[in-house]
N, C-alpha and C positions, 0 to 999 in steps of 0.2 A: 504493498500499501503506500502509497506520495502521500507524503502532508503537503500539504498547499501550503503556500505563503503568497502572500498579495503585498504588491508596493502601492500605498495609496499615494498620490498624487492631486496636490488641491493647487489648483493657478490662483494669480490673483485676483482673477476678476471673477473665479466662483467665489472666490472668501469675499470681494465685494458684494456677490447677489448674497450668500447668506447673511452678512451682518444687515444686508437691508431690509428682508425677510425679516430677522431675527425683531424688527421695530413692530412686526405685525402682532396682536394679540391674538390670542385661542379665541376660535368662536365656539359657542355653545352651539351645542347637537339638538335639532329639531328630536320630538318624543319618538318619534316614527324610526328613527337608526340607534336611537338608544340600546344597548346590551347587558343580556346581565351575565356577568363571568360565572356561568357554573363551569367546574370541574368535577367529572366522574372518575370511578376508573380505566376506562377506555382512555379518556386522556391523557391521564398519566403514563398508562400504558404504550401508547403511540408516541408518546416524547420519548421515554424511556428506549424505547426500541430502534428510532430514528437515530438515538445518540448512540446507541452502542455501537450503531453500525455506521459511522461514520457518516451517515445519509443528510440530506436536507429537505427541508419542503418550504414552497413559496407561501405556505399558511404564515409560515416562523418568520422566513428571511425578507417578505414582505407587508407583513405586521397584518396580513387579513382578518376582519373584523367578524371572521366566521371559524376561527380556528377551534372554539371550543365547542361547536355544534359537530363539525365535524370530525376532528379526533373523539370524541363522544360519543361519535357513531362508529369509530373504528375505521375512519378512512383521514388519506393526506394526499395530497397534490405533491409527487416528487418534485423536486428541482434538482435533476443534473449538471452533469460540469464543473461543480464547484459552488460554492459561493460568493463569488468574485465575478462581479459583471464590467466587461470591459467598457460601458458606454456609462453614461449620468447623468439619464434622463428625470427631468426635473417634478416629475409626479414619484416617483419609484423609491421605496425605500430599502429595494436591496445594496447589499453592499457595492463602494465602485473600488474597481484596484485592478493590477494587470497581475493575474495568477498565473503564477512559476509551475510549467509543465502540464498533464494530466494522470488524472486517476483514473488506470485502465481497469480496476480492480471494480470501477463505482457498479456496473453493469449487473454483475452478478452480485454483488452485496445487496442492491435492488429488490432482483429477484427472487433473494431468499426471503428478503422481507415481504415481499408480495404474500409469499408463499405461507411465513411465521403470522401474516395477519388475516391470512385466508381470504384474501380480496378476488374478487371475480370482474370487477373493475377496476382501472385503474388508469389515473391522470399523469403524464409528464409534463414537464416543460422544464426548462432551463434557462441559465444567465445565457448573456452573450456574449460568444466567444471571437473577438473580433482579430484575437490573436492566432488562433489556428486556421490551417489553411481552407480547411473544408467547414469551417464555423461550429465544427461538431456535431456533422451529422449522422460519420461513421458511431459515434456513440450512441447516437439516438436507437439507430438502426441494429446495435448491437443489442441497445437492450432489449429492443421488442424480439430481436429473434431469442434471446434467452426469456424472455415472460411464456412465448409462443413455446416452447421446447418444456414447460412445465407444466402447462395448461393449454393445450390448443382452444378452449372456447373462451379463454379470459377475452375479455372488451376492452381495446387500448384506447386512450384519449391521448393525442400529441397538440404541445401548444408551442409551436418554435418561434424563436426568432425570424428574425429576415435572412440571415446568413450573409448579408453584405448585397440578396440579390441573386448570388453563385445560382444559376437554374442548375449545374450539375451535382451540388451540395444537397438542394433541395431535390431531386430525383432519388438520391439516395435514401433519402426518408419515406417518398414516397413508393420505393420499387420494396420498403419494409414491411408495409401493407396495416398499417393501423385503421382502426373503424373508424374514426373522428381524426381529422386534421384540422389544426386551429393554428389561428395565427392574429393578433389583434392589431386591427386599424389606430385603436385608442381614441382619438380624437377627429375633429373636422380640420377640412385643410387650412383655413386660416390658422389658427391656434397651432398647428404641428410644432412648426418650429421650437416656439417658444418652450410645447410640454414635453414631446421628443427627441430633441436637439439632432443629433447628425442622418435621425430614421428619417425616411421620404414615404408621404402616400402613395404616390406613384408605385415605387416597389414594392408596399404592401400590398399594393391592389392587385399586381404582379403575381406573386408568390399565391394567392389567392387563385389567381385564375389558373398560377400552372399544376393546382392540385384539381382544381375543379375536371380539367382537361387531362390529365393525367389516365392511363388505362385501366387502372385500381383505383378508381374512382373513389374517396373514402367521402364521407360527409363533412361539409366544406363549413368550417367555422368561426365567426370573428367576434371582436367585442370591444364595446366601448365606454367610455367615461364620459359622464357629464356632472357640469357644477363649475368647469374653465372659462365661462364666458362666452359658452355656444351657443347660436339660436334654433327655435326649432327649424326652420327652414334648412339652415347647414346641415341637424342631424337627419335631416330628408334626405338632402341630397347624396351624406355619405353611406345613407343605407341604400340610396338606389345604383352608386358606386358600387358597392360591397354587392349587392343582387347580382348587375351587369360581370362582374367577377366571378360568377357562381357561385356565392359563398347562400347557403338556407338556413342556418341560424345565426342570430346574432344575438349575443347578450349585450344589455345596458343597465349600469350600473352608478351609485354617487360617487365621485371622487371622495374620496379623504384625505386631507391633510397629515401626514404621516409625522410630520414635525416642522415648527418655524423654519428651520433650511428648504422649504420644501412649497410649492406654489401653492395660495392659497386658495379657499373654496369661494367661489363668487357667488354664486346658488347652491341651495339644497331644495331640491324639487320632490313635490309630495307625492304622494303613492298616487295619486289620481294622475298627475301628469306624466308618472312612468307607464300607467295603462294607456294613455292616449300616444305613447311614442312607439307601446305595442303593437295597438291598434292601426297607427301609421304605417309603421311596418310589415303589418299583415297586408295590408293594402296594395302594398308593393309589390306582395309577393313570396315575401319570404317566409321558409315551411314552419318558422317557430321566433318567438322574437321572447325572450326572457329577460322581464325589465321590473324592475325595483331599486329601493336603497341600498339594499345590502346583496344585491346579486354581483355575480363576478365569476369570471371564463368558467371557472371548476366548479361553482358551488354546485352541487346535486348535479353534475356535468352528466348524466348517463341519463336523466329524467328529461333533458333536454334532448336526446339523442333517438331514445329507444323506440316511436315510432316511424322515424325513417329507418333506423337501422335493420326493424323488423320488417319493413317492404325490402329489404336486401338480401334478406336472408333465403 
């Protein structure tokens, strides 16, 4: 097993941004977003098993508000390729740094843990690894291979980074044959640079289109955050662009500021506003729109895709 070491680099401009954001006071959460901190035996067990096997979950690394519920049900969204992301998006709480090397035993440890937890459905995402020639595609494919080697019936959803738009890397992942292929567009075109930094909307749409056109066509999925200053018409346009790129499932959730060093929340959407967005998405033609304040890409993921997967069996 390789021990991962990261070099954290913070530029003067980043320090300035952080300093400016620290002046913004905390915002009080509306009642419909507040979560009761419930912990049960499963929650403790899942945390322990992940720690014992040196595995990461996006639930922990990205400060997901649903972590107690998901861990409490014995499930987790695994985050592979380490815990240090080579990008530094202004909405994300995952650690930023320059990872050293690649833990080649990680896929096997993950497969063993999935068996230990008795999971029949698994969601796997990763940090962005721009330092790797294939962006980590081979690790994704190897993970799917090992999971299927232990259980041919297991349902696998992947949520991948854009892999810098490398088509050959995306093909490596698609050839592995996951049931659901996800890549998040995150936000509307006007806000993209401010929110996602070096990521590009056109590139993300191209990744989704490549999946939709692949001969091993998986269910194609993307996710959007709201509350960053977008308008309804911009959200409709983004859903239309996603649908035109072959997306079948969209998740829409409230952006929650992880810390004062991240972008502030411009608006808290009400449950009724989320219902309206879901209705607009269905009118566009999307097969499923999961919209709500605490909705995240991987939250109860297979409830979102089970009807589509059933049609393809």
